[in-house]
C-alpha positions as CSV (number, residue, x, y, z in Angstrom):
1,M,0.0,0.2,-0.2
2,I,1.6,3.4,-0.5
3,T,1.5,5.6,1.4
4,E,0.5,10.1,1.1
5,K,4.1,10.3,1.7
6,K,5.5,7.9,-0.7
7,K,2.7,9.6,-3.4
8,Q,4.4,12.8,-2.3
9,T,7.7,12.4,-3.3
10,I,6.4,10.4,-6.7
11,K,4.5,13.5,-7.4
12,L,7.9,15.5,-6.7
13,M,10.2,13.7,-8.4
14,L,7.5,13.5,-11.4
15,A,7.4,17.5,-11.1
16,I,11.2,17.5,-11.3
17,A,11.9,14.8,-14.4
18,T,9.3,17.0,-16.6
19,L,10.9,19.9,-15.3
20,A,14.1,19.3,-16.9
21,L,12.8,17.2,-19.6
22,I,11.6,21.1,-20.4
23,L,14.6,22.1,-19.8
24,I,16.6,20.2,-21.6
25,L,14.7,21.4,-25.2
26,V,15.0,24.4,-24.3
27,L,18.8,24.5,-24.1
28,M,18.5,21.9,-27.2
29,A,16.4,24.6,-28.6
30,M,18.8,27.3,-27.7
31,I,21.4,25.4,-29.4
32,K,20.0,24.3,-32.6
33,Y,19.7,28.3,-32.9
34,E,23.1,29.5,-31.9
35,V,23.7,26.4,-35.1
36,E,20.9,27.4,-37.6
37,G,19.7,30.8,-37.1
38,E,16.7,32.1,-38.4
39,Q,15.1,29.2,-41.0
40,N,12.3,31.3,-42.1
41,M,13.6,34.8,-42.7
42,P,10.9,37.3,-44.6
43,F,13.7,38.4,-46.5
44,K,16.8,36.4,-47.9
45,L,20.3,36.8,-48.9
46,S,19.4,34.4,-51.6
47,K,23.1,35.5,-53.9
48,I,26.3,37.1,-53.5
49,I,28.2,38.0,-56.9
50,I,32.1,38.7,-56.5
51,I,34.5,39.9,-59.1
52,S,37.2,40.2,-59.0
53,D,40.3,42.0,-61.9
54,A,43.7,44.8,-61.4
55,Q,43.4,48.2,-62.7
56,G,46.2,50.5,-63.3
57,I,46.1,54.5,-62.1
58,E,48.8,56.2,-64.6
59,N,50.9,58.6,-63.4
60,K,52.4,61.4,-64.7
61,N,55.8,61.0,-67.0
62,E,57.7,63.3,-66.5
63,N,60.8,61.1,-67.9
64,K,58.3,60.5,-71.1
65,T,58.3,57.3,-70.1
66,E,55.3,55.1,-72.1
67,W,53.5,53.3,-69.6
68,N,53.5,54.0,-66.1
69,F,51.0,52.3,-63.6
70,D,50.6,51.8,-60.2
71,I,48.5,48.6,-59.9
72,F,45.7,47.7,-57.6
73,Q,43.7,44.5,-57.5
74,N,39.8,44.7,-56.8
75,N,37.1,42.8,-55.5
76,D,33.5,44.0,-56.4
77,V,30.7,42.3,-54.5
78,S,26.9,42.2,-55.2
79,F,24.5,41.4,-52.6
80,Y,20.6,40.2,-53.6
81,I,17.8,40.2,-51.1
82,D,14.9,38.6,-52.4
83,A,11.6,38.5,-50.2
84,N,10.2,35.3,-49.0
85,T,7.2,36.5,-47.4
86,K,3.2,37.3,-48.7
87,D,2.9,39.9,-45.9
88,E,2.9,43.2,-47.9
89,N,3.1,45.7,-45.4
90,L,6.5,44.0,-44.2
91,L,9.7,45.8,-45.5
92,I,12.9,46.2,-45.4
93,K,13.8,49.1,-44.0
94,S,18.0,49.0,-44.4
95,V,20.8,46.9,-44.3
96,T,24.3,47.6,-42.8
97,I,27.1,46.9,-43.4
98,D,30.4,47.2,-40.6
99,N,32.7,45.8,-38.4
100,I,34.9,45.2,-41.6
101,Q,37.5,43.7,-40.3
102,I,40.6,42.0,-42.4
103,L,41.0,38.3,-41.1
104,K,44.5,37.7,-43.6
105,K,46.3,40.3,-44.9
106,P,48.0,40.0,-47.9
107,Q,51.3,40.0,-48.6
108,K,51.4,42.6,-50.6
109,G,49.8,45.9,-50.4
110,E,46.9,47.1,-48.4
111,V,42.9,46.6,-48.0
112,K,40.7,48.9,-48.3
113,V,37.1,48.9,-48.2
114,Y,34.8,51.2,-51.1
115,M,31.0,52.5,-51.0
116,P,29.5,52.7,-54.9
117,N,30.2,55.8,-56.7
118,S,27.4,58.4,-56.4
119,E,28.5,60.8,-59.4
120,A,27.7,59.7,-62.8
121,G,29.8,56.9,-64.4
122,S,31.2,54.3,-63.5
123,L,29.7,51.7,-60.0
124,Y,33.1,52.5,-58.0
125,N,35.2,55.4,-58.5
126,Y,38.8,54.1,-55.8
127,V,38.9,57.5,-54.5
128,D,39.5,58.5,-50.9
129,Q,36.0,60.4,-51.0
130,F,34.2,57.0,-51.2
131,L,36.4,54.8,-48.2
132,V,33.7,53.4,-45.6
133,K,35.0,54.1,-42.5
134,D,32.9,52.8,-40.2
135,K,30.0,51.3,-41.8
136,L,27.8,51.3,-44.9
137,E,24.0,51.9,-44.5
138,Y,21.8,51.8,-47.4
139,K,18.1,52.7,-46.6
140,G,14.8,50.9,-47.9
141,A,13.4,52.8,-51.5
142,S,11.2,51.9,-54.2
143,Q,14.3,50.3,-56.1
144,S,18.1,49.4,-55.1
145,S,20.2,52.5,-56.2
146,S,24.2,52.6,-55.7
147,T,24.5,56.4,-56.3
148,E,21.7,57.3,-53.8
149,L,23.0,54.6,-51.7
150,E,19.2,52.5,-51.7
151,I,18.0,49.3,-51.1
152,G,14.3,47.7,-52.6
153,S,11.8,48.0,-50.1
154,K,10.7,44.6,-51.2
155,G,14.1,43.1,-51.9
156,G,16.9,44.3,-53.9
157,T,21.2,44.3,-54.1
158,T,23.6,46.3,-52.2
159,W,27.3,47.0,-53.2
160,L,30.8,47.4,-51.4
161,S,34.1,46.9,-53.1
162,F,37.5,45.4,-51.3
163,N,40.9,46.6,-52.7
164,N,44.2,45.9,-52.3
165,M,45.7,48.9,-53.1
166,G,49.5,49.3,-54.3
167,I,50.6,45.9,-55.0
168,G,53.3,47.2,-57.8
169,N,53.9,49.7,-59.7
170,Y,54.6,49.2,-63.6
171,V,56.8,51.5,-65.7
172,S,57.8,50.1,-69.4
173,K,58.6,51.4,-72.8
174,D,58.0,48.4,-75.0
175,D,54.4,47.5,-74.4
176,K,52.3,48.7,-77.6
177,E,48.8,47.8,-75.4
178,I,48.1,47.7,-72.0
179,R,45.2,45.2,-70.9
180,H,43.7,46.8,-67.6
181,D,43.0,43.6,-66.0
182,G,44.0,41.0,-64.0
183,T,46.7,40.3,-66.0
184,W,48.9,43.0,-64.3
185,L,50.2,40.2,-62.0
186,K,52.3,38.6,-64.9
187,K,53.6,41.8,-66.1
188,L,54.4,42.3,-62.5
189,E,56.0,38.7,-61.8
190,I,53.6,38.6,-58.6
191,E,51.7,35.1,-57.6
192,K,48.6,34.9,-56.9
193,E,49.1,33.8,-53.0
194,E,51.1,36.9,-52.5
195,I,48.2,39.1,-52.9
196,E,45.7,37.0,-51.4
197,F,43.1,38.1,-48.3
198,T,40.2,36.9,-46.0
199,A,37.9,40.2,-44.9
200,S,34.6,40.2,-42.2
201,F,32.1,41.7,-41.7
202,D,28.1,42.1,-40.1
203,Y,25.3,42.0,-42.9
204,T,22.5,43.4,-41.2
205,I,19.3,43.2,-42.6
206,E,16.7,45.3,-41.1
207,T,12.9,45.0,-41.3
208,T,9.3,46.9,-40.2
209,K,9.3,44.4,-37.9
210,T,12.5,42.9,-36.7
211,K,16.2,43.0,-37.5
212,Y,18.6,40.3,-38.2
213,K,22.2,40.6,-38.5
214,A,25.1,37.2,-40.0
215,N,29.0,37.3,-40.2
216,I,30.3,37.2,-43.8
217,T,33.7,35.9,-44.6
218,L,34.7,35.8,-48.2
219,D,38.0,35.1,-49.4
220,F,39.7,37.5,-52.1
221,P,40.3,37.4,-55.4
222,A,38.0,35.3,-56.9
223,G,39.4,32.7,-59.2
224,D,43.0,33.3,-60.8
225,I,42.5,36.5,-62.4
226,S,46.5,36.4,-63.6
227,Q,45.1,34.3,-66.2
228,E,41.6,34.6,-66.4
229,G,42.1,38.2,-66.6
230,K,38.8,39.3,-64.7
231,S,37.2,36.8,-62.6
232,Y,33.7,36.0,-61.6
233,L,32.1,33.8,-58.3
234,E,28.5,33.8,-57.4
235,K,27.7,32.1,-54.4
236,T,24.2,30.4,-53.8
237,D,24.9,28.0,-50.5
238,M,24.1,30.5,-47.9
239,S,24.6,27.5,-45.0
240,D,27.9,29.1,-44.0
241,I,25.6,32.3,-43.4
242,I,23.9,32.0,-40.6
243,F,21.5,35.0,-39.4
244,K,19.6,36.1,-36.1
245,R,17.4,38.2,-34.2
246,V,18.5,41.8,-33.3
247,K,17.5,42.2,-29.5
């Protein structure tokens, strides 16, 4: 016969076991979230495109040398965000890129980060006026605009450029034609390993309801630009980019 005392003990043990199970389930959910992040964001980063190249800035030639260029290696990055919601009232308020760090520095040159050119002409103008200092913010608008630093409020594109400046100087009287692409590396006898670098940054998507942030790490340059001239990389597997809600 079970006494009243034993009944109370059994109830207490069941309560403790139930509480322990709840705590375990909560802990598992927390660990799963830390590992996998948000699984059904209303706006998702669907694609990253990197275009790697090299360019030359012509120097004033007092000695009348035919060619005199300072060479830099550029990596233009585009981020594509797609809508993943049927709620017409849910919009993108802004996208912010900050906490930019160079995790692995190149052996040659110095990495600088540029925003799109706000003036008419090419997408980028690699001058100090367009250096990214603390952060780069795109405001939600009717459509994406590189010159206005705007992203479509229902999905669109943002841009950023990582550049390795001052990798070498090229002077020649012999060349009859100059190609402004990655083949500069051959002329400077630079190996790809000497200019490789790794950058990381936080990418934050703020909607009208919630803010999501992920840390992104990218390796540069994409491909072998000394052979290809210009290299193109399209990243669609985002399993290594974990977005979480910002409290």
